[in-house]
KOLNU-106281 format. One record per atom (N, C-alpha, C): x, y, z; residue number from 0; chain; residue in three letters; atom name. Coordinates in steps of 0.05 Angstrom, whole numbers, plus 5000, padded with zeros to 4 digits. Example, Ala and Ser with C-alpha at 12.3 -4.5 7.8 and 13.67 -1.06 7.14 Angstrom:
<doba u="5264" v="4886" w="5156" num="0" chaine="A" residu="ala" atome="N"/>
<doba u="5246" v="4910" w="5156" num="0" chaine="A" residu="ala" atome="CA"/>
<doba u="5264" v="4934" w="5156" num="0" chaine="A" residu="ala" atome="C"/>
<doba u="5257" v="4955" w="5142" num="1" chaine="A" residu="ser" atome="N"/>
<doba u="5273" v="4979" w="5143" num="1" chaine="A" residu="ser" atome="CA"/>
<doba u="5258" v="5001" w="5157" num="1" chaine="A" residu="ser" atome="C"/>
***
This chain:
<doba u="3797" v="6788" w="1575" num="0" chaine="A" residu="met" atome="N"/>
<doba u="3781" v="6812" w="1571" num="0" chaine="A" residu="met" atome="CA"/>
<doba u="3795" v="6834" w="1568" num="0" chaine="A" residu="met" atome="C"/>
<doba u="3806" v="6849" w="1549" num="1" chaine="A" residu="asp" atome="N"/>
<doba u="3822" v="6873" w="1552" num="1" chaine="A" residu="asp" atome="CA"/>
<doba u="3813" v="6893" w="1562" num="1" chaine="A" residu="asp" atome="C"/>
<doba u="3829" v="6914" w="1580" num="2" chaine="A" residu="arg" atome="N"/>
<doba u="3825" v="6932" w="1597" num="2" chaine="A" residu="arg" atome="CA"/>
<doba u="3836" v="6962" w="1570" num="2" chaine="A" residu="arg" atome="C"/>
<doba u="3819" v="6981" w="1569" num="3" chaine="A" residu="asn" atome="N"/>
<doba u="3821" v="7003" w="1555" num="3" chaine="A" residu="asn" atome="CA"/>
<doba u="3831" v="7032" w="1571" num="3" chaine="A" residu="asn" atome="C"/>
<doba u="3851" v="7042" w="1561" num="4" chaine="A" residu="leu" atome="N"/>
<doba u="3857" v="7050" w="1572" num="4" chaine="A" residu="leu" atome="CA"/>
<doba u="3862" v="7075" w="1562" num="4" chaine="A" residu="leu" atome="C"/>
<doba u="3851" v="7103" w="1563" num="5" chaine="A" residu="leu" atome="N"/>
<doba u="3856" v="7128" w="1554" num="5" chaine="A" residu="leu" atome="CA"/>
<doba u="3875" v="7143" w="1569" num="5" chaine="A" residu="leu" atome="C"/>
<doba u="3892" v="7160" w="1551" num="6" chaine="A" residu="phe" atome="N"/>
<doba u="3911" v="7173" w="1559" num="6" chaine="A" residu="phe" atome="CA"/>
<doba u="3902" v="7203" w="1547" num="6" chaine="A" residu="phe" atome="C"/>
<doba u="3908" v="7230" w="1572" num="7" chaine="A" residu="leu" atome="N"/>
<doba u="3906" v="7248" w="1567" num="7" chaine="A" residu="leu" atome="CA"/>
<doba u="3917" v="7272" w="1570" num="7" chaine="A" residu="leu" atome="C"/>
<doba u="3918" v="7289" w="1547" num="8" chaine="A" residu="cys" atome="N"/>
<doba u="3941" v="7314" w="1557" num="8" chaine="A" residu="cys" atome="CA"/>
<doba u="3929" v="7337" w="1542" num="8" chaine="A" residu="cys" atome="C"/>
<doba u="3938" v="7349" w="1537" num="9" chaine="A" residu="ser" atome="N"/>
<doba u="3933" v="7390" w="1533" num="9" chaine="A" residu="ser" atome="CA"/>
<doba u="3925" v="7376" w="1495" num="9" chaine="A" residu="ser" atome="C"/>
<doba u="3955" v="7371" w="1490" num="10" chaine="A" residu="arg" atome="N"/>
<doba u="3933" v="7382" w="1452" num="10" chaine="A" residu="arg" atome="CA"/>
<doba u="3943" v="7350" w="1438" num="10" chaine="A" residu="arg" atome="C"/>
<doba u="3944" v="7332" w="1452" num="11" chaine="A" residu="asn" atome="N"/>
<doba u="3955" v="7304" w="1441" num="11" chaine="A" residu="asn" atome="CA"/>
<doba u="3974" v="7299" w="1422" num="11" chaine="A" residu="asn" atome="C"/>
<doba u="3998" v="7305" w="1430" num="12" chaine="A" residu="lys" atome="N"/>
<doba u="4015" v="7314" w="1410" num="12" chaine="A" residu="lys" atome="CA"/>
<doba u="4044" v="7305" w="1421" num="12" chaine="A" residu="lys" atome="C"/>
<doba u="4043" v="7303" w="1446" num="13" chaine="A" residu="leu" atome="N"/>
<doba u="4068" v="7290" w="1458" num="13" chaine="A" residu="leu" atome="CA"/>
<doba u="4063" v="7266" w="1476" num="13" chaine="A" residu="leu" atome="C"/>
<doba u="4058" v="7278" w="1503" num="14" chaine="A" residu="arg" atome="N"/>
<doba u="4052" v="7256" w="1520" num="14" chaine="A" residu="arg" atome="CA"/>
<doba u="4031" v="7231" w="1514" num="14" chaine="A" residu="arg" atome="C"/>
<doba u="4007" v="7246" w="1515" num="15" chaine="A" residu="ser" atome="N"/>
<doba u="3989" v="7225" w="1510" num="15" chaine="A" residu="ser" atome="CA"/>
<doba u="3992" v="7200" w="1484" num="15" chaine="A" residu="ser" atome="C"/>
<doba u="3998" v="7212" w="1463" num="16" chaine="A" residu="pro" atome="N"/>
<doba u="4003" v="7199" w="1444" num="16" chaine="A" residu="pro" atome="CA"/>
<doba u="4028" v="7182" w="1442" num="16" chaine="A" residu="pro" atome="C"/>
<doba u="4050" v="7187" w="1455" num="17" chaine="A" residu="thr" atome="N"/>
<doba u="4073" v="7167" w="1474" num="17" chaine="A" residu="thr" atome="CA"/>
<doba u="4063" v="7145" w="1483" num="17" chaine="A" residu="thr" atome="C"/>
<doba u="4047" v="7152" w="1511" num="18" chaine="A" residu="ala" atome="N"/>
<doba u="4037" v="7133" w="1524" num="18" chaine="A" residu="ala" atome="CA"/>
<doba u="4017" v="7112" w="1506" num="18" chaine="A" residu="ala" atome="C"/>
<doba u="4000" v="7128" w="1487" num="19" chaine="A" residu="glu" atome="N"/>
<doba u="3986" v="7109" w="1474" num="19" chaine="A" residu="glu" atome="CA"/>
<doba u="4000" v="7084" w="1456" num="19" chaine="A" residu="glu" atome="C"/>
<doba u="4018" v="7098" w="1449" num="20" chaine="A" residu="ala" atome="N"/>
<doba u="4047" v="7079" w="1430" num="20" chaine="A" residu="ala" atome="CA"/>
<doba u="4061" v="7060" w="1447" num="20" chaine="A" residu="ala" atome="C"/>
<doba u="4065" v="7071" w="1467" num="21" chaine="A" residu="leu" atome="N"/>
<doba u="4087" v="7059" w="1486" num="21" chaine="A" residu="leu" atome="CA"/>
<doba u="4069" v="7036" w="1495" num="21" chaine="A" residu="leu" atome="C"/>
<doba u="4044" v="7034" w="1503" num="22" chaine="A" residu="phe" atome="N"/>
<doba u="4027" v="7015" w="1520" num="22" chaine="A" residu="phe" atome="CA"/>
<doba u="4005" v="6993" w="1497" num="22" chaine="A" residu="phe" atome="C"/>
<doba u="4002" v="7005" w="1473" num="23" chaine="A" residu="arg" atome="N"/>
<doba u="3991" v="6990" w="1456" num="23" chaine="A" residu="arg" atome="CA"/>
<doba u="4007" v="6963" w="1448" num="23" chaine="A" residu="arg" atome="C"/>
<doba u="3984" v="6950" w="1442" num="24" chaine="A" residu="gly" atome="N"/>
<doba u="3997" v="6918" w="1441" num="24" chaine="A" residu="gly" atome="CA"/>
<doba u="4006" v="6902" w="1466" num="24" chaine="A" residu="gly" atome="C"/>
<doba u="4004" v="6914" w="1485" num="25" chaine="A" residu="arg" atome="N"/>
<doba u="4013" v="6906" w="1513" num="25" chaine="A" residu="arg" atome="CA"/>
<doba u="3988" v="6873" w="1511" num="25" chaine="A" residu="arg" atome="C"/>
<doba u="3992" v="6850" w="1526" num="26" chaine="A" residu="pro" atome="N"/>
<doba u="3976" v="6832" w="1535" num="26" chaine="A" residu="pro" atome="CA"/>
<doba u="3948" v="6846" w="1550" num="26" chaine="A" residu="pro" atome="C"/>
<doba u="3925" v="6839" w="1542" num="27" chaine="A" residu="gly" atome="N"/>
<doba u="3906" v="6847" w="1550" num="27" chaine="A" residu="gly" atome="CA"/>
<doba u="3901" v="6882" w="1558" num="27" chaine="A" residu="gly" atome="C"/>
<doba u="3914" v="6901" w="1533" num="28" chaine="A" residu="ile" atome="N"/>
<doba u="3907" v="6922" w="1545" num="28" chaine="A" residu="ile" atome="CA"/>
<doba u="3900" v="6937" w="1510" num="28" chaine="A" residu="ile" atome="C"/>
<doba u="3882" v="6954" w="1513" num="29" chaine="A" residu="glu" atome="N"/>
<doba u="3879" v="6961" w="1487" num="29" chaine="A" residu="glu" atome="CA"/>
<doba u="3878" v="6996" w="1505" num="29" chaine="A" residu="glu" atome="C"/>
<doba u="3892" v="7016" w="1479" num="30" chaine="A" residu="thr" atome="N"/>
<doba u="3900" v="7044" w="1474" num="30" chaine="A" residu="thr" atome="CA"/>
<doba u="3883" v="7069" w="1467" num="30" chaine="A" residu="thr" atome="C"/>
<doba u="3883" v="7083" w="1478" num="31" chaine="A" residu="asp" atome="N"/>
<doba u="3876" v="7106" w="1461" num="31" chaine="A" residu="asp" atome="CA"/>
<doba u="3887" v="7138" w="1477" num="31" chaine="A" residu="asp" atome="C"/>
<doba u="3883" v="7156" w="1452" num="32" chaine="A" residu="ser" atome="N"/>
<doba u="3893" v="7180" w="1463" num="32" chaine="A" residu="ser" atome="CA"/>
<doba u="3880" v="7202" w="1451" num="32" chaine="A" residu="ser" atome="C"/>
<doba u="3889" v="7226" w="1465" num="33" chaine="A" residu="ala" atome="N"/>
<doba u="3861" v="7252" w="1465" num="33" chaine="A" residu="ala" atome="CA"/>
<doba u="3875" v="7277" w="1475" num="33" chaine="A" residu="ala" atome="C"/>
<doba u="3876" v="7308" w="1468" num="34" chaine="A" residu="gly" atome="N"/>
<doba u="3873" v="7321" w="1480" num="34" chaine="A" residu="gly" atome="CA"/>
<doba u="3844" v="7338" w="1496" num="34" chaine="A" residu="gly" atome="C"/>
<doba u="3856" v="7358" w="1508" num="35" chaine="A" residu="leu" atome="N"/>
<doba u="3832" v="7369" w="1522" num="35" chaine="A" residu="leu" atome="CA"/>
<doba u="3827" v="7402" w="1510" num="35" chaine="A" residu="leu" atome="C"/>
<doba u="3851" v="7412" w="1502" num="36" chaine="A" residu="ser" atome="N"/>
<doba u="3858" v="7442" w="1491" num="36" chaine="A" residu="ser" atome="CA"/>
<doba u="3836" v="7444" w="1467" num="36" chaine="A" residu="ser" atome="C"/>
<doba u="3832" v="7482" w="1462" num="37" chaine="A" residu="pro" atome="N"/>
<doba u="3815" v="7477" w="1430" num="37" chaine="A" residu="pro" atome="CA"/>
<doba u="3828" v="7473" w="1404" num="37" chaine="A" residu="pro" atome="C"/>
<doba u="3859" v="7472" w="1418" num="38" chaine="A" residu="asp" atome="N"/>
<doba u="3878" v="7470" w="1389" num="38" chaine="A" residu="asp" atome="CA"/>
<doba u="3891" v="7438" w="1394" num="38" chaine="A" residu="asp" atome="C"/>
<doba u="3883" v="7420" w="1399" num="39" chaine="A" residu="thr" atome="N"/>
<doba u="3882" v="7393" w="1400" num="39" chaine="A" residu="thr" atome="CA"/>
<doba u="3892" v="7377" w="1374" num="39" chaine="A" residu="thr" atome="C"/>
<doba u="3904" v="7354" w="1377" num="40" chaine="A" residu="glu" atome="N"/>
<doba u="3911" v="7340" w="1351" num="40" chaine="A" residu="glu" atome="CA"/>
<doba u="3878" v="7322" w="1344" num="40" chaine="A" residu="glu" atome="C"/>
<doba u="3877" v="7313" w="1364" num="41" chaine="A" residu="val" atome="N"/>
<doba u="3850" v="7296" w="1371" num="41" chaine="A" residu="val" atome="CA"/>
<doba u="3833" v="7304" w="1396" num="41" chaine="A" residu="val" atome="C"/>
<doba u="3808" v="7316" w="1396" num="42" chaine="A" residu="met" atome="N"/>
<doba u="3794" v="7324" w="1416" num="42" chaine="A" residu="met" atome="CA"/>
<doba u="3776" v="7292" w="1418" num="42" chaine="A" residu="met" atome="C"/>
<doba u="3778" v="7300" w="1456" num="43" chaine="A" residu="leu" atome="N"/>
<doba u="3773" v="7282" w="1469" num="43" chaine="A" residu="leu" atome="CA"/>
<doba u="3741" v="7279" w="1458" num="43" chaine="A" residu="leu" atome="C"/>
<doba u="3730" v="7260" w="1462" num="44" chaine="A" residu="ser" atome="N"/>
<doba u="3700" v="7255" w="1454" num="44" chaine="A" residu="ser" atome="CA"/>
<doba u="3690" v="7240" w="1472" num="44" chaine="A" residu="ser" atome="C"/>
<doba u="3660" v="7233" w="1481" num="45" chaine="A" residu="pro" atome="N"/>
<doba u="3650" v="7228" w="1496" num="45" chaine="A" residu="pro" atome="CA"/>
<doba u="3645" v="7192" w="1497" num="45" chaine="A" residu="pro" atome="C"/>
<doba u="3654" v="7187" w="1472" num="46" chaine="A" residu="glu" atome="N"/>
<doba u="3643" v="7159" w="1458" num="46" chaine="A" residu="glu" atome="CA"/>
<doba u="3677" v="7139" w="1472" num="46" chaine="A" residu="glu" atome="C"/>
<doba u="3698" v="7157" w="1466" num="47" chaine="A" residu="gln" atome="N"/>
<doba u="3726" v="7159" w="1484" num="47" chaine="A" residu="gln" atome="CA"/>
<doba u="3724" v="7144" w="1515" num="47" chaine="A" residu="gln" atome="C"/>
<doba u="3710" v="7171" w="1529" num="48" chaine="A" residu="ile" atome="N"/>
<doba u="3703" v="7163" w="1559" num="48" chaine="A" residu="ile" atome="CA"/>
<doba u="3695" v="7144" w="1568" num="48" chaine="A" residu="ile" atome="C"/>
<doba u="3666" v="7133" w="1551" num="49" chaine="A" residu="glu" atome="N"/>
<doba u="3651" v="7108" w="1551" num="49" chaine="A" residu="glu" atome="CA"/>
<doba u="3668" v="7078" w="1547" num="49" chaine="A" residu="glu" atome="C"/>
<doba u="3684" v="7086" w="1528" num="50" chaine="A" residu="trp" atome="N"/>
<doba u="3704" v="7064" w="1516" num="50" chaine="A" residu="trp" atome="CA"/>
<doba u="3719" v="7059" w="1535" num="50" chaine="A" residu="trp" atome="C"/>
<doba u="3730" v="7069" w="1552" num="51" chaine="A" residu="ala" atome="N"/>
<doba u="3753" v="7068" w="1568" num="51" chaine="A" residu="ala" atome="CA"/>
<doba u="3744" v="7061" w="1595" num="51" chaine="A" residu="ala" atome="C"/>
<doba u="3766" v="7048" w="1616" num="52" chaine="A" residu="asp" atome="N"/>
<doba u="3759" v="7028" w="1637" num="52" chaine="A" residu="asp" atome="CA"/>
<doba u="3776" v="7047" w="1653" num="52" chaine="A" residu="asp" atome="C"/>
<doba u="3790" v="7061" w="1637" num="53" chaine="A" residu="leu" atome="N"/>
<doba u="3813" v="7081" w="1661" num="53" chaine="A" residu="leu" atome="CA"/>
<doba u="3829" v="7100" w="1647" num="53" chaine="A" residu="leu" atome="C"/>
<doba u="3821" v="7123" w="1653" num="54" chaine="A" residu="ile" atome="N"/>
<doba u="3832" v="7152" w="1645" num="54" chaine="A" residu="ile" atome="CA"/>
<doba u="3861" v="7164" w="1666" num="54" chaine="A" residu="ile" atome="C"/>
<doba u="3872" v="7162" w="1647" num="55" chaine="A" residu="leu" atome="N"/>
<doba u="3908" v="7173" w="1655" num="55" chaine="A" residu="leu" atome="CA"/>
<doba u="3910" v="7200" w="1644" num="55" chaine="A" residu="leu" atome="C"/>
<doba u="3909" v="7216" w="1657" num="56" chaine="A" residu="val" atome="N"/>
<doba u="3913" v="7246" w="1657" num="56" chaine="A" residu="val" atome="CA"/>
<doba u="3938" v="7249" w="1660" num="56" chaine="A" residu="val" atome="C"/>
<doba u="3958" v="7279" w="1647" num="57" chaine="A" residu="met" atome="N"/>
<doba u="3984" v="7281" w="1655" num="57" chaine="A" residu="met" atome="CA"/>
<doba u="3987" v="7296" w="1676" num="57" chaine="A" residu="met" atome="C"/>
<doba u="3967" v="7315" w="1681" num="58" chaine="A" residu="glu" atome="N"/>
<doba u="3972" v="7333" w="1708" num="58" chaine="A" residu="glu" atome="CA"/>
<doba u="3942" v="7337" w="1712" num="58" chaine="A" residu="glu" atome="C"/>
<doba u="3944" v="7354" w="1731" num="59" chaine="A" residu="lys" atome="N"/>
<doba u="3928" v="7357" w="1751" num="59" chaine="A" residu="lys" atome="CA"/>
<doba u="3903" v="7380" w="1732" num="59" chaine="A" residu="lys" atome="C"/>
<doba u="3915" v="7400" w="1726" num="60" chaine="A" residu="val" atome="N"/>
<doba u="3892" v="7412" w="1706" num="60" chaine="A" residu="val" atome="CA"/>
<doba u="3877" v="7394" w="1685" num="60" chaine="A" residu="val" atome="C"/>
<doba u="3895" v="7374" w="1673" num="61" chaine="A" residu="his" atome="N"/>
<doba u="3874" v="7364" w="1652" num="61" chaine="A" residu="his" atome="CA"/>
<doba u="3857" v="7347" w="1672" num="61" chaine="A" residu="his" atome="C"/>
<doba u="3853" v="7338" w="1695" num="62" chaine="A" residu="arg" atome="N"/>
<doba u="3827" v="7327" w="1707" num="62" chaine="A" residu="arg" atome="CA"/>
<doba u="3809" v="7347" w="1713" num="62" chaine="A" residu="arg" atome="C"/>
<doba u="3823" v="7378" w="1715" num="63" chaine="A" residu="val" atome="N"/>
<doba u="3798" v="7397" w="1716" num="63" chaine="A" residu="val" atome="CA"/>
<doba u="3783" v="7405" w="1697" num="63" chaine="A" residu="val" atome="C"/>
<doba u="3799" v="7396" w="1684" num="64" chaine="A" residu="arg" atome="N"/>
<doba u="3784" v="7413" w="1648" num="64" chaine="A" residu="arg" atome="CA"/>
<doba u="3770" v="7376" w="1638" num="64" chaine="A" residu="arg" atome="C"/>
<doba u="3779" v="7352" w="1652" num="65" chaine="A" residu="leu" atome="N"/>
<doba u="3761" v="7346" w="1635" num="65" chaine="A" residu="leu" atome="CA"/>
<doba u="3729" v="7345" w="1651" num="65" chaine="A" residu="leu" atome="C"/>
<doba u="3735" v="7343" w="1677" num="66" chaine="A" residu="asn" atome="N"/>
<doba u="3717" v="7348" w="1696" num="66" chaine="A" residu="asn" atome="CA"/>
<doba u="3699" v="7373" w="1689" num="66" chaine="A" residu="asn" atome="C"/>
<doba u="3700" v="7398" w="1684" num="67" chaine="A" residu="arg" atome="N"/>
<doba u="3685" v="7420" w="1666" num="67" chaine="A" residu="arg" atome="CA"/>
<doba u="3679" v="7401" w="1643" num="67" chaine="A" residu="arg" atome="C"/>
<doba u="3686" v="7402" w="1625" num="68" chaine="A" residu="lys" atome="N"/>
<doba u="3682" v="7389" w="1604" num="68" chaine="A" residu="lys" atome="CA"/>
<doba u="3658" v="7367" w="1596" num="68" chaine="A" residu="lys" atome="C"/>
<doba u="3665" v="7342" w="1617" num="69" chaine="A" residu="phe" atome="N"/>
<doba u="3653" v="7320" w="1614" num="69" chaine="A" residu="phe" atome="CA"/>
<doba u="3648" v="7306" w="1633" num="69" chaine="A" residu="phe" atome="C"/>
<doba u="3640" v="7329" w="1657" num="70" chaine="A" residu="gly" atome="N"/>
<doba u="3638" v="7313" w="1678" num="70" chaine="A" residu="gly" atome="CA"/>
<doba u="3604" v="7299" w="1679" num="70" chaine="A" residu="gly" atome="C"/>
<doba u="3580" v="7306" w="1661" num="71" chaine="A" residu="lys" atome="N"/>
<doba u="3570" v="7278" w="1661" num="71" chaine="A" residu="lys" atome="CA"/>
<doba u="3575" v="7256" w="1641" num="71" chaine="A" residu="lys" atome="C"/>
<doba u="3595" v="7253" w="1637" num="72" chaine="A" residu="his" atome="N"/>
<doba u="3604" v="7230" w="1624" num="72" chaine="A" residu="his" atome="CA"/>
<doba u="3615" v="7212" w="1641" num="72" chaine="A" residu="his" atome="C"/>
<doba u="3623" v="7217" w="1665" num="73" chaine="A" residu="leu" atome="N"/>
<doba u="3647" v="7215" w="1683" num="73" chaine="A" residu="leu" atome="CA"/>
<doba u="3639" v="7196" w="1710" num="73" chaine="A" residu="leu" atome="C"/>
<doba u="3611" v="7196" w="1702" num="74" chaine="A" residu="ala" atome="N"/>
<doba u="3599" v="7171" w="1725" num="74" chaine="A" residu="ala" atome="CA"/>
<doba u="3609" v="7144" w="1728" num="74" chaine="A" residu="ala" atome="C"/>
<doba u="3629" v="7136" w="1751" num="75" chaine="A" residu="gly" atome="N"/>
<doba u="3631" v="7113" w="1751" num="75" chaine="A" residu="gly" atome="CA"/>
<doba u="3664" v="7108" w="1738" num="75" chaine="A" residu="gly" atome="C"/>
<doba u="3670" v="7122" w="1722" num="76" chaine="A" residu="lys" atome="N"/>
<doba u="3702" v="7127" w="1712" num="76" chaine="A" residu="lys" atome="CA"/>
<doba u="3728" v="7136" w="1733" num="76" chaine="A" residu="lys" atome="C"/>
<doba u="3749" v="7113" w="1735" num="77" chaine="A" residu="arg" atome="N"/>
<doba u="3766" v="7131" w="1751" num="77" chaine="A" residu="arg" atome="CA"/>
<doba u="3786" v="7139" w="1731" num="77" chaine="A" residu="arg" atome="C"/>
<doba u="3791" v="7163" w="1745" num="78" chaine="A" residu="val" atome="N"/>
<doba u="3814" v="7177" w="1728" num="78" chaine="A" residu="val" atome="CA"/>
<doba u="3844" v="7185" w="1748" num="78" chaine="A" residu="val" atome="C"/>
<doba u="3856" v="7177" w="1732" num="79" chaine="A" residu="val" atome="N"/>
<doba u="3886" v="7184" w="1752" num="79" chaine="A" residu="val" atome="CA"/>
<doba u="3902" v="7196" w="1742" num="79" chaine="A" residu="val" atome="C"/>
<doba u="3920" v="7215" w="1762" num="80" chaine="A" residu="val" atome="N"/>
<doba u="3934" v="7243" w="1749" num="80" chaine="A" residu="val" atome="CA"/>
<doba u="3959" v="7224" w="1748" num="80" chaine="A" residu="val" atome="C"/>
<doba u="3980" v="7224" w="1724" num="81" chaine="A" residu="leu" atome="N"/>
<doba u="3998" v="7204" w="1733" num="81" chaine="A" residu="leu" atome="CA"/>
<doba u="4025" v="7235" w="1740" num="81" chaine="A" residu="leu" atome="C"/>
<doba u="4018" v="7261" w="1728" num="82" chaine="A" residu="asp" atome="N"/>
<doba u="4038" v="7281" w="1745" num="82" chaine="A" residu="asp" atome="CA"/>
<doba u="4064" v="7283" w="1724" num="82" chaine="A" residu="asp" atome="C"/>
<doba u="4060" v="7283" w="1700" num="83" chaine="A" residu="val" atome="N"/>
<doba u="4084" v="7284" w="1683" num="83" chaine="A" residu="val" atome="CA"/>
<doba u="4080" v="7309" w="1660" num="83" chaine="A" residu="val" atome="C"/>
<doba u="4099" v="7321" w="1667" num="84" chaine="A" residu="pro" atome="N"/>
<doba u="4102" v="7355" w="1662" num="84" chaine="A" residu="pro" atome="CA"/>
<doba u="4104" v="7356" w="1633" num="84" chaine="A" residu="pro" atome="C"/>
<doba u="4102" v="7381" w="1623" num="85" chaine="A" residu="asp" atome="N"/>
<doba u="4108" v="7384" w="1582" num="85" chaine="A" residu="asp" atome="CA"/>
<doba u="4133" v="7381" w="1582" num="85" chaine="A" residu="asp" atome="C"/>
<doba u="4154" v="7367" w="1590" num="86" chaine="A" residu="asp" atome="N"/>
<doba u="4175" v="7373" w="1588" num="86" chaine="A" residu="asp" atome="CA"/>
<doba u="4193" v="7354" w="1570" num="86" chaine="A" residu="asp" atome="C"/>
<doba u="4184" v="7337" w="1551" num="87" chaine="A" residu="tyr" atome="N"/>
<doba u="4190" v="7314" w="1529" num="87" chaine="A" residu="tyr" atome="CA"/>
<doba u="4181" v="7322" w="1517" num="87" chaine="A" residu="tyr" atome="C"/>
<doba u="4195" v="7316" w="1482" num="88" chaine="A" residu="pro" atome="N"/>
<doba u="4184" v="7303" w="1459" num="88" chaine="A" residu="pro" atome="CA"/>
<doba u="4168" v="7281" w="1455" num="88" chaine="A" residu="pro" atome="C"/>
<doba u="4157" v="7277" w="1431" num="89" chaine="A" residu="phe" atome="N"/>
<doba u="4145" v="7248" w="1421" num="89" chaine="A" residu="phe" atome="CA"/>
<doba u="4174" v="7229" w="1430" num="89" chaine="A" residu="phe" atome="C"/>
<doba u="4164" v="7206" w="1444" num="90" chaine="A" residu="met" atome="N"/>
<doba u="4176" v="7175" w="1452" num="90" chaine="A" residu="met" atome="CA"/>
<doba u="4204" v="7191" w="1461" num="90" chaine="A" residu="met" atome="C"/>
<doba u="4206" v="7207" w="1479" num="91" chaine="A" residu="asp" atome="N"/>
<doba u="4229" v="7212" w="1490" num="91" chaine="A" residu="asp" atome="CA"/>
<doba u="4238" v="7193" w="1506" num="91" chaine="A" residu="asp" atome="C"/>
<doba u="4266" v="7185" w="1510" num="92" chaine="A" residu="pro" atome="N"/>
<doba u="4269" v="7161" w="1525" num="92" chaine="A" residu="pro" atome="CA"/>
<doba u="4258" v="7164" w="1543" num="92" chaine="A" residu="pro" atome="C"/>
<doba u="4261" v="7193" w="1558" num="93" chaine="A" residu="glu" atome="N"/>
<doba u="4262" v="7199" w="1591" num="93" chaine="A" residu="glu" atome="CA"/>
<doba u="4235" v="7199" w="1597" num="93" chaine="A" residu="glu" atome="C"/>
<doba u="4218" v="7211" w="1573" num="94" chaine="A" residu="leu" atome="N"/>
<doba u="4179" v="7203" w="1581" num="94" chaine="A" residu="leu" atome="CA"/>
<doba u="4183" v="7175" w="1578" num="94" chaine="A" residu="leu" atome="C"/>
<doba u="4190" v="7168" w="1569" num="95" chaine="A" residu="val" atome="N"/>
<doba u="4180" v="7134" w="1562" num="95" chaine="A" residu="val" atome="CA"/>
<doba u="4190" v="7117" w="1589" num="95" chaine="A" residu="val" atome="C"/>
<doba u="4215" v="7133" w="1609" num="96" chaine="A" residu="arg" atome="N"/>
<doba u="4221" v="7117" w="1626" num="96" chaine="A" residu="arg" atome="CA"/>
<doba u="4196" v="7123" w="1652" num="96" chaine="A" residu="arg" atome="C"/>
<doba u="4185" v="7149" w="1659" num="97" chaine="A" residu="leu" atome="N"/>
<doba u="4169" v="7153" w="1673" num="97" chaine="A" residu="leu" atome="CA"/>
<doba u="4141" v="7150" w="1665" num="97" chaine="A" residu="leu" atome="C"/>
<doba u="4131" v="7147" w="1642" num="98" chaine="A" residu="leu" atome="N"/>
<doba u="4107" v="7127" w="1631" num="98" chaine="A" residu="leu" atome="CA"/>
<doba u="4101" v="7104" w="1640" num="98" chaine="A" residu="leu" atome="C"/>
<doba u="4124" v="7090" w="1636" num="99" chaine="A" residu="glu" atome="N"/>
<doba u="4129" v="7063" w="1639" num="99" chaine="A" residu="glu" atome="CA"/>
<doba u="4128" v="7062" w="1676" num="99" chaine="A" residu="glu" atome="C"/>
<doba u="4142" v="7081" w="1702" num="100" chaine="A" residu="ala" atome="N"/>
<doba u="4141" v="7082" w="1718" num="100" chaine="A" residu="ala" atome="CA"/>
<doba u="4108" v="7088" w="1742" num="100" chaine="A" residu="ala" atome="C"/>
<doba u="4105" v="7108" w="1722" num="101" chaine="A" residu="arg" atome="N"/>
<doba u="4070" v="7122" w="1737" num="101" chaine="A" residu="arg" atome="CA"/>
<doba u="4049" v="7105" w="1721" num="101" chaine="A" residu="arg" atome="C"/>
<doba u="4055" v="7088" w="1704" num="102" chaine="A" residu="cys" atome="N"/>
<doba u="4030" v="7079" w="1697" num="102" chaine="A" residu="cys" atome="CA"/>
<doba u="4031" v="7044" w="1709" num="102" chaine="A" residu="cys" atome="C"/>
<doba u="4057" v="7035" w="1723" num="103" chaine="A" residu="ala" atome="N"/>
<doba u="4062" v="7015" w="1723" num="103" chaine="A" residu="ala" atome="CA"/>
<doba u="4042" v="7002" w="1750" num="103" chaine="A" residu="ala" atome="C"/>
<doba u="4029" v="7021" w="1765" num="104" chaine="A" residu="pro" atome="N"/>
<doba u="4014" v="7010" w="1789" num="104" chaine="A" residu="pro" atome="CA"/>
<doba u="3988" v="7002" w="1776" num="104" chaine="A" residu="pro" atome="C"/>
<doba u="3975" v="7008" w="1746" num="105" chaine="A" residu="phe" atome="N"/>
<doba u="3951" v="7001" w="1742" num="105" chaine="A" residu="phe" atome="CA"/>
<doba u="3955" v="6994" w="1718" num="105" chaine="A" residu="phe" atome="C"/>
<doba u="3972" v="6971" w="1706" num="106" chaine="A" residu="leu" atome="N"/>
<doba u="3968" v="6960" w="1684" num="106" chaine="A" residu="leu" atome="CA"/>
<doba u="3958" v="6934" w="1693" num="106" chaine="A" residu="leu" atome="C"/>
***
């Protein structure tokens, strides 16, 4: 059975799309990503939360925003803070290494 991983950051432009692309296609893993800011590329939906087996946020502030906006949808959901700063371009090799290291315990 596939494990559904949902990656969240602020604007869904750099970190969470990198994570989604990085882990997509790995055996037993399905991925999706979204943002939590008003100016995001893809706004998080309750349906994505329902779909997810594990929600991985890039920073503590994202967990706070997630709880504030979607708290009623989070019952029984595990949310992990990866502590990945907003310092990298999309698919930057250092960002890829950091995501692989921080996500390894959850894959």
